[in-house]
C-alpha positions in Angstrom: 24.2 3.2 25.4 24.9 6.9 25.1 22.9 9.4 22.9 25.7 9.7 20.3 26.1 6.0 19.8 22.2 5.5 19.5 22.2 8.2 16.8 25.0 6.6 15.0 23.3 3.2 15.1 20.1 4.8 13.8 21.9 6.5 11.0 23.7 3.3 10.0 20.4 1.3 10.1 18.6 3.9 7.8 21.6 3.8 5.4 21.4 0.0 5.3 17.7 0.0 4.7 18.1 2.6 2.0 20.7 0.6 0.3 18.6 -2.6 0.5 15.6 -0.8 -1.1 17.8 0.4 -4.0 19.2 -3.2 -4.4 15.7 -4.6 -4.5 14.5 -2.0 -6.9 17.5 -2.5 -9.1 17.1 -6.3 -9.1 13.2 -6.6 -9.4 11.8 -3.1 -9.9 12.0 -0.6 -12.7 15.5 0.6 -13.8 16.7 3.5 -11.6 17.5 5.5 -14.8 13.9 5.1 -16.0 12.6 6.3 -12.6 14.8 9.4 -12.8 13.6 9.9 -16.5 10.0 9.9 -15.3 10.8 12.2 -12.4 12.5 14.7 -14.8 9.5 14.5 -17.1 7.2 15.1 -14.2 9.1 18.1 -13.1 8.7 19.5 -16.6 5.1 18.6 -17.0 2.8 20.7 -19.2 -0.8 20.3 -20.1 -3.2 21.6 -22.8 -6.7 22.7 -21.8 -9.6 22.1 -24.2 -13.1 23.3 -24.4 -15.9 23.0 -27.0 -17.5 26.1 -28.5 -20.7 25.3 -30.4 -19.8 28.0 -33.1 -16.0 27.3 -33.4 -15.7 23.8 -32.3 -12.9 22.5 -30.1 -10.6 25.3 -28.8 -7.1 24.4 -27.3 -4.9 26.4 -25.1 -1.2 26.9 -25.6 0.9 24.4 -23.4 0.5 25.4 -19.8 2.6 24.5 -16.8 0.8 21.5 -15.0 1.2 22.6 -11.5 -0.5 19.7 -9.9 1.7 17.2 -11.6 4.8 19.1 -10.9 4.0 19.5 -7.2 3.3 15.8 -6.8 6.5 14.8 -8.6 8.4 17.2 -6.4 7.0 15.5 -3.3 7.9 12.0 -4.7 11.4 13.2 -5.5 11.9 14.7 -2.0 10.6 11.5 -0.4 13.0 9.4 -2.5 15.9 11.7 -1.4 14.7 11.4 2.2 14.5 15.2 2.4 10.9 15.5 3.7 10.5 16.4 7.4 9.0 13.7 9.6 5.2 13.9 10.0 5.1 11.7 12.9 6.7 12.4 16.3 7.0 9.8 19.0 7.7 11.3 22.4 8.6 9.3 25.5 8.7 11.1 28.7 9.9 9.7 32.0 9.1 11.3 35.2 7.0 14.5 35.6 3.6 14.6 33.8 3.9 18.4 33.6 7.0 18.0 31.5 5.1 15.6 29.3 2.3 18.3 28.7 4.9 20.9 28.0 6.6 18.8 25.4 3.2 18.0 23.8 2.4 21.7 23.6 5.9 22.3 22.0 5.1 19.8 19.3 1.8 21.3 18.5 3.3 24.7 18.4 5.9 23.4 15.9 3.1 21.7 13.7 1.2 25.1 13.5 4.3 27.1 12.5 4.9 24.6 9.6 1.3 25.2 8.3 
């Protein structure tokens, strides 16, 4: 098997898995339009902060952007669209152990540049 056909097989398998997950979610899970609605709501989330003052009672802020909710919703949406970079790397090296060490160093360098 050449490199291109292996990649094509992998892409086809990923598409089939994604299609099967969507089918299962459609059949047994929440409706897809409801999931999208909740994602939209999460991306527009706001919150109101409150604190109690003994002289004036409860004080409420104006609606503020809920950054933590929006960030988490963005991460979920990117995962659903399969747009997040892989966090796990499997490396198989045949032959020279020095080559394996060089590849491991390259992977570590890439991780540091992402941070």
